[in-house]
C-alpha positions as MATLAB code, in Angstrom:
seq = 'MRTAYSVDTVRTAERALMERLPDGTLMQRAAAGLATACAQLLGRVYGARVVLLVGSGDNGGDALYAGARLAARGAGVTAVLLSPERVHPGGLAALRRAGGTTAAPEDAGPPLRRARLVVDGIVGIGGRGGLRPKAARLAELVAEGDAAVVAVDLPSGVEADTGEVRGPAIRADLTVTFGTHKPAHLIDPAREYAGSVRLVDIGLGPELPRTPVLESPQHAEIAALLPVPGAESDKYRRGVVGIAAGSARYPGAAVLAVAGALRGGAGAVRYVGAAGEAVLARFPETLVSDRGPAKAGRVQAWVVGPGAGEDAGPVAEVLAAEVPVLLDADGLRLAERDAVRARTAPTLLTPHAGEAAALLGVSREEVEGARLTAVRELAARYRATVLLKGSTTLVAGEPGEPEAPVRVNATGTPWLATAGSGDVLSGLAGSLLAAGLSARDAGSTAAHLHGLAGRLAARGAPVGAHDVAEAIPRAWRSVGE';
ca = [
     123.891  130.223  115.010;
     126.634  132.625  112.896;
     124.351  135.180  111.504;
     125.498  138.076  108.926;
     123.504  140.910  107.252;
     123.954  143.368  104.298;
     125.499  146.534  104.466;
     122.456  148.215  104.475;
     121.100  146.448  107.476;
     124.587  147.464  109.312;
     124.015  150.969  108.900;
     120.239  151.986  109.496;
     120.985  149.479  112.829;
     124.426  151.748  113.466;
     122.491  154.785  112.955;
     119.497  153.995  115.637;
     122.587  152.809  118.190;
     124.390  156.167  117.666;
     121.553  158.120  117.818;
     121.050  156.828  122.063;
     124.960  157.715  122.211;
     127.486  160.859  122.363;
     128.936  161.362  119.668;
     132.175  159.049  118.583;
     131.308  156.094  121.167;
     130.897  153.387  118.387;
     134.091  154.647  116.644;
     135.782  154.414  120.411;
     134.529  150.796  121.052;
     135.242  149.318  117.361;
     138.719  150.940  118.098;
     139.405  149.776  121.468;
     138.421  146.078  120.167;
     140.847  146.576  117.229;
     143.552  147.497  119.517;
     143.256  145.004  121.775;
     143.273  141.977  118.949;
     146.234  143.819  117.121;
     147.834  143.425  120.667;
     147.388  139.684  121.165;
     148.493  139.308  117.788;
     151.638  141.575  118.399;
     152.417  139.570  122.113;
     155.114  142.378  122.817;
     153.830  146.248  121.669;
     156.301  148.056  123.332;
     158.872  148.581  120.176;
     156.747  147.067  117.360;
     156.810  148.265  114.191;
     152.953  149.151  113.553;
     151.807  150.526  109.845;
     148.118  151.698  109.515;
     147.087  151.782  105.243;
     143.974  154.822  105.963;
     141.260  155.560  103.521;
     138.432  158.085  103.898;
     136.001  156.099  105.559;
     135.541  155.456  109.610;
     137.510  152.023  109.219;
     140.733  154.175  108.267;
     139.040  156.141  111.378;
     139.174  152.832  113.819;
     142.797  152.421  112.371;
     143.775  155.275  113.551;
     141.995  155.517  117.244;
     143.269  151.865  117.500;
     146.959  152.949  116.206;
     146.949  155.396  119.078;
     146.455  153.212  121.090;
     149.648  151.187  120.540;
     151.323  153.909  120.076;
     150.541  154.811  124.014;
     152.146  151.808  124.842;
     155.170  152.319  122.890;
     154.552  150.653  119.443;
     156.079  152.551  116.837;
     153.328  153.802  114.405;
     152.966  154.876  110.911;
     149.616  155.951  108.999;
     149.750  155.981  105.552;
     147.289  158.360  104.371;
     145.502  157.356  101.073;
     143.684  160.607  100.951;
     145.087  163.077  103.386;
     142.360  165.628  102.836;
     139.594  163.352  103.806;
     140.919  161.371  106.619;
     139.505  161.327  109.580;
     140.436  164.547  111.682;
     139.955  162.673  115.100;
     141.659  159.665  114.553;
     144.827  161.749  112.638;
     145.128  163.949  115.771;
     144.488  161.417  118.462;
     147.808  158.715  116.795;
     149.947  162.370  116.336;
     149.139  163.230  120.027;
     150.597  159.618  120.814;
     153.602  159.944  118.601;
     152.717  158.267  115.553;
     153.707  159.441  112.625;
     152.524  159.514  108.683;
     153.630  158.752  104.866;
     152.369  158.990  101.944;
     151.186  156.038   99.727;
     154.458  156.429   97.616;
     156.542  156.250  100.328;
     155.162  153.359  102.385;
     157.777  151.064  100.898;
     160.444  151.267  103.679;
     157.820  151.392  106.553;
     156.385  148.103  105.193;
     159.330  146.027  105.016;
     160.247  146.833  108.653;
     156.521  146.502  109.830;
     155.537  143.762  112.492;
     152.047  144.253  112.476;
     150.294  146.317  109.249;
     145.871  147.506  109.785;
     144.219  147.546  106.652;
     141.756  150.387  106.889;
     141.647  151.403  103.609;
     138.443  150.740  102.358;
     135.362  150.409  104.503;
     132.013  147.271  104.169;
     130.848  149.884  101.204;
     133.719  148.982   99.175;
     132.579  147.872   95.214;
     134.194  147.373   92.328;
     137.944  146.825   93.469;
     140.680  148.735   94.824;
     142.025  151.800   92.928;
     145.553  152.129   92.122;
     147.404  153.212   94.918;
     145.628  151.272   97.116;
     146.047  148.067   95.085;
     149.783  149.079   94.838;
     149.938  148.813   98.971;
     148.004  145.583   98.099;
     150.918  144.185   96.302;
     153.759  145.764   98.844;
     151.944  144.260  101.743;
     151.753  140.912  100.231;
     155.202  140.719   99.269;
     156.004  141.519  102.908;
     156.605  139.512  105.961;
     154.240  141.338  108.319;
     151.243  140.089  110.103;
     148.012  141.889  108.460;
     144.912  143.044  110.279;
     142.076  143.785  108.339;
     139.376  146.415  110.191;
     135.560  145.223  109.383;
     136.426  143.259  106.164;
     139.996  143.221  103.933;
     139.853  145.795  101.572;
     138.938  144.994   97.628;
     136.241  142.333   98.830;
     133.131  143.380   98.261;
     131.241  142.792  101.859;
     127.023  142.005  100.722;
     128.130  139.144   97.946;
     131.956  137.866   98.969;
     132.944  138.770   95.436;
     136.940  140.135   94.846;
     137.194  142.223   91.785;
     140.566  142.484   91.393;
     143.965  142.743   93.770;
     142.825  142.888   97.708;
     144.442  142.390  100.718;
     144.789  139.098  102.040;
     144.145  139.018  106.185;
     145.661  137.174  108.726;
     143.126  138.312  110.754;
     140.038  140.638  110.155;
     138.376  142.254  113.211;
     134.833  142.622  112.175;
     132.189  144.699  114.540;
     128.570  144.325  115.498;
     127.549  141.219  113.609;
     129.351  139.448  110.936;
     128.876  140.861  107.024;
     128.065  138.018  104.001;
     131.353  138.114  103.065;
     133.018  136.927  106.016;
     131.039  133.607  105.781;
     131.573  133.204  101.617;
     134.350  132.272   99.211;
     136.583  133.656   97.562;
     136.381  136.454  100.257;
     136.363  134.148  103.158;
     139.743  132.742  102.245;
     140.991  136.878  102.170;
     139.547  136.996  105.741;
     141.517  134.989  107.425;
     140.134  134.064  111.151;
     137.700  136.501  111.920;
     136.665  138.109  115.217;
     133.664  139.405  115.983;
     133.568  142.504  118.463;
     130.501  143.784  120.421;
     129.539  147.510  120.075;
     125.815  146.941  120.796;
     124.559  146.848  117.772;
     122.460  143.248  118.547;
     119.534  144.748  119.937;
     118.821  147.117  116.469;
     119.992  144.067  114.065;
     116.390  142.646  112.555;
     115.506  138.825  113.573;
     116.090  137.682  110.034;
     119.811  137.525  108.579;
     120.924  137.328  104.992;
     122.719  134.634  106.042;
     123.312  132.007  108.679;
     125.966  129.393  109.456;
     124.612  126.629  111.623;
     126.744  125.241  114.490;
     127.374  122.340  116.173;
     124.764  122.659  118.500;
     121.777  123.506  115.797;
     122.634  120.646  113.366;
     122.654  118.238  116.666;
     119.067  119.321  116.776;
     118.048  118.604  113.534;
     119.311  115.138  113.900;
     116.586  112.348  113.486;
     117.039  109.986  116.229;
     114.720  107.300  116.729;
     112.230  106.328  119.128;
     111.799  103.117  120.720;
     108.356  102.721  118.460;
     110.689  103.645  115.542;
     110.212  101.277  112.841;
     112.275  101.469  108.681;
     109.282  103.312  107.832;
     109.230  105.281  110.758;
     112.733  106.132  110.232;
     112.457  106.592  106.315;
     112.855  104.962  103.420;
     114.451  107.032  100.707;
     114.539  105.924   97.273;
     118.027  105.990   94.937;
     118.103  106.026   91.327;
     121.376  106.177   90.461;
     124.415  104.399   88.434;
     124.716  103.301   85.328;
     126.111  100.332   83.091;
     129.443  102.579   82.845;
     129.068  104.588   86.215;
     127.985  101.614   88.735;
     130.069  102.879   91.565;
     128.007  106.309   91.974;
     124.950  104.047   92.775;
     127.221  102.072   95.387;
     128.522  105.413   97.096;
     124.949  107.156   96.802;
     123.455  103.848   98.517;
     126.372  104.716  101.277;
     125.654  108.047  102.442;
     121.600  107.117  102.349;
     123.148  103.919  104.995;
     125.526  105.386  107.018;
     123.439  108.869  107.238;
     120.249  107.129  109.051;
     117.773  105.786  106.692;
     115.412  103.083  108.268;
     115.824  101.126  104.443;
     117.011  102.052  100.906;
     115.501  101.035   97.920;
     117.793  100.731   94.584;
     116.465  101.711   90.984;
     119.074  101.045   88.271;
     121.941   99.710   86.211;
     124.317   98.406   89.211;
     122.220   96.595   91.192;
     124.116   93.641   91.485;
     127.239   95.894   92.583;
     125.094   97.686   95.096;
     123.854   94.143   96.360;
     127.683   93.341   96.670;
     128.600   96.025   98.945;
     125.369   96.396  100.637;
     123.303   93.031  101.195;
     120.415   95.561  103.019;
     119.598   97.414  100.349;
     116.076   96.446   98.262;
     116.646   96.221   94.871;
     114.411   96.790   92.102;
     114.759   96.744   88.644;
     110.776   98.094   87.567;
     111.737  101.732   87.280;
     111.029  104.382   90.401;
     107.443  104.539   89.744;
     106.873  100.722   90.860;
     109.832  100.388   92.961;
     107.623  100.646   96.031;
     106.723  103.482   99.248;
     109.477  105.338   99.644;
     109.286  109.015  101.684;
     111.739  110.363   99.389;
     113.844  109.775   95.972;
     117.413  110.611   95.410;
     117.970  110.575   91.214;
     120.900  111.558   88.870;
     124.383  110.694   90.024;
     126.094  108.259   87.465;
     122.742  108.178   85.535;
     123.996  108.754   82.220;
     122.084  109.425   79.624;
     118.751  107.988   80.641;
     115.947  110.677   81.457;
     113.288  108.169   82.409;
     113.936  107.585   85.668;
     114.416  111.407   86.210;
     111.093  112.090   85.045;
     108.876  109.351   86.799;
     111.174  110.358   90.153;
     110.072  114.446   89.531;
     106.437  113.043   89.276;
     106.464  111.527   92.556;
     104.604  113.356   95.569;
     107.524  113.039   98.085;
     110.578  115.249   98.390;
     112.965  114.605   95.933;
     116.980  115.418   95.724;
     118.643  116.188   92.098;
     122.146  115.744   91.428;
     124.682  115.077   88.944;
     122.865  113.927   85.664;
     119.995  114.240   86.959;
     120.019  118.558   87.152;
     120.789  118.038   83.369;
     118.465  115.439   82.089;
     115.916  117.507   84.457;
     113.196  119.371   82.905;
     113.076  122.983   84.216;
     109.225  123.015   83.704;
     108.966  119.429   85.287;
     110.968  120.771   88.889;
     109.159  124.151   88.697;
     105.421  122.142   88.950;
     106.295  119.874   91.641;
     104.329  120.902   94.959;
     106.707  118.659   97.149;
     109.768  119.540   98.544;
     112.746  119.325   95.777;
     116.463  120.064   96.996;
     119.515  120.301   93.753;
     122.597  119.677   94.675;
     124.966  120.945   91.984;
     128.733  122.120   91.909;
     130.306  125.167   90.482;
     130.517  123.647   87.360;
     127.157  122.140   87.149;
     125.657  125.518   87.946;
     127.074  127.455   85.539;
     125.550  124.807   82.461;
     122.150  125.019   84.522;
     122.189  129.179   84.133;
     124.018  129.467   81.196;
     127.505  131.387   82.689;
     130.996  130.222   82.803;
     132.053  128.313   86.176;
     134.286  130.593   87.132;
     131.826  133.579   87.347;
     129.760  131.145   89.255;
     133.060  130.717   91.436;
     133.164  134.178   92.011;
     129.652  134.910   92.518;
     128.774  132.201   94.831;
     125.609  134.183   96.867;
     124.776  135.069   93.658;
     124.443  131.790   91.774;
     122.560  130.103   94.468;
     120.002  132.513   94.436;
     119.162  132.555   91.406;
     119.076  128.818   90.668;
     116.728  128.723   93.400;
     114.533  131.466   92.134;
     114.698  129.650   88.409;
     113.502  126.277   89.382;
     111.713  127.152   92.204;
     113.237  124.691   94.497;
     116.079  124.587   97.146;
     119.654  124.275   96.065;
     122.912  123.395   97.565;
     125.427  124.971   95.732;
     128.597  122.624   96.580;
     131.902  123.761   97.035;
     134.825  125.465  100.190;
     132.136  127.083  101.268;
     128.322  124.979  100.690;
     125.580  127.259  100.534;
     121.964  126.355  100.390;
     119.180  128.764   99.499;
     115.351  128.313   99.013;
     112.958  127.173  100.811;
     109.582  127.420   98.911;
     107.142  129.220  101.235;
     109.775  131.313  103.275;
     110.703  133.203  100.579;
     112.949  135.462  103.433;
     114.558  132.730  104.411;
     118.140  133.040  104.971;
     120.981  131.204  102.970;
     122.692  128.648  104.545;
     126.684  128.486  104.732;
     128.489  125.411  105.830;
     132.296  125.439  106.046;
     133.171  121.897  108.056;
     134.958  120.843  104.766;
     137.888  120.093  103.550;
     139.750  120.294  100.377;
     140.544  116.798  100.564;
     136.559  115.919   99.929;
     137.635  117.080   95.995;
     137.552  113.334   95.254;
     135.831  111.443   92.671;
     132.420  110.448   94.268;
     132.605  112.866   97.598;
     128.960  114.247   95.976;
     127.204  111.209   95.338;
     128.145  110.063   99.284;
     126.978  113.828   99.838;
     123.266  112.932   98.118;
     122.484  110.112   99.691;
     123.240  111.204  102.919;
     120.882  114.542  102.042;
     118.315  112.137  100.996;
     118.044  109.989  103.839;
     117.109  113.012  105.970;
     114.711  113.951  103.624;
     113.300  110.702  103.811;
     113.313  111.488  107.880;
     111.270  114.091  107.608;
     113.444  117.416  107.320;
     112.897  119.859  105.093;
     114.832  120.698  101.854;
     116.913  123.431  103.694;
     117.456  121.222  106.728;
     118.511  118.329  105.395;
     120.758  120.423  102.866;
     122.336  122.167  105.505;
     122.680  119.099  108.084;
     124.238  117.024  105.547;
     126.750  119.316  104.017;
     128.027  119.828  107.768;
     128.018  116.064  108.250;
     129.670  115.668  104.919;
     132.586  118.037  105.932;
     132.914  117.280  109.271;
     133.279  113.381  107.953;
     135.612  114.182  105.046;
     137.792  116.114  107.964;
     137.489  112.870  110.292;
     138.757  110.844  107.311;
     141.340  112.696  106.375;
     143.351  113.818  108.639;
     145.895  115.685  106.639;
     146.007  112.942  104.118;
     144.314  111.254  101.178;
     140.779  110.041  101.197;
     138.441  108.242   98.534;
     134.724  108.806   98.846;
     134.119  106.012  100.564;
     136.155  106.664  103.533;
     133.876  109.862  103.581;
     131.101  107.698  103.584;
     132.256  105.492  106.472;
     133.255  108.771  108.284;
     129.715  109.549  108.824;
     128.492  108.163  112.008;
     132.177  110.040  113.548;
     131.072  113.168  112.509;
     127.116  112.805  113.388;
     128.920  111.864  117.067;
     130.967  114.506  117.162;
     127.786  117.139  116.793;
     126.031  115.703  119.182;
     128.582  115.481  121.302;
];
């Protein structure tokens, strides 16, 4: 499990650790890890031109000490000092002893153009509100150059706790972080700026609390959640999922949601809606009813909303059921918020950014720029679990567990941005709800498998939602291997 902690938690843990260590030990550990990563990226250190962008915080000190180590190995190191009067004195002295030089921000152009490597130590994890003009100009110069960029702890200009980017920011090829991941390493848009992320162990682990603010399940954790039938399993023990989806205008949404449910391991699928003929033509094993959700028969979970159009009746019937419910697409718009809040059985909402924006009454851009804030707010407003789809899928809210970490999934691919992909995800997550997984586990497991299926189906080429559904069993196998 990859975990991330807030800035306040990290600083508290660092203070506790520093009380037991000689002065400067943590910075030297960080600098050693940073210098090693830089050397590996350079390949040949001797003769390489390196530019350090140095602010006034501790990460500026990390950059200076790492630069001193590189200079001692023969690199030509220049430190651009944004605040010379506030620079870390020990780090600056070490760099100068090793033969490094300094430059003012206004003179940074020539060394940056010659550099093979730029080390971003401008702003630390406490940075807020975007870069100031001098730093923003340096970010522009870095973007214009060809040098590899290594960020110290976090790219300057991104906010550690939220993953927001409020203006110009450094785009790194590699981010070297210390002790633990921070939320911005895992959540877009900041994740895109971080490049590859390398975690350096500085001994912080024992000082961190058990519960992180974010967690990103890996294959092993997802494999442990997958429902596997036993010798005595039947279709009811495996889970029967009801699908109330599709309309005369959008019959394909029903077909794709059913596909996701069947490929996701449902023991049976009961379909209710106007697309029964289309569903049976593709999946004859589906149990089709025209009597409405309340009279469709026994289910362990419901999926409602994909392609539903304007008919709110099935949504209201499903929300009245005493089984887990997944709301997607039109169902999100048609559902009464008070009806969702009043439910005692688990509820999982699966909006994309545009749908989340409509539910919150804000712009899509605001949701995309502050994804963590948006998913938490939706979970609180609806008293439900919310899966916010996107380049990094977030799952927040677990009624009864208010302190549960937000889960992050990054297995997806841009090829999943295709019509009907969300319908497949809904059916898949619904099958996992019917199998007995909690809303949080069902959402994060479905997102993981869906992302992997997209990758397996695409392999760098265009795919449709049907291809993604067909690849789910392969994704399931790859997680368990």
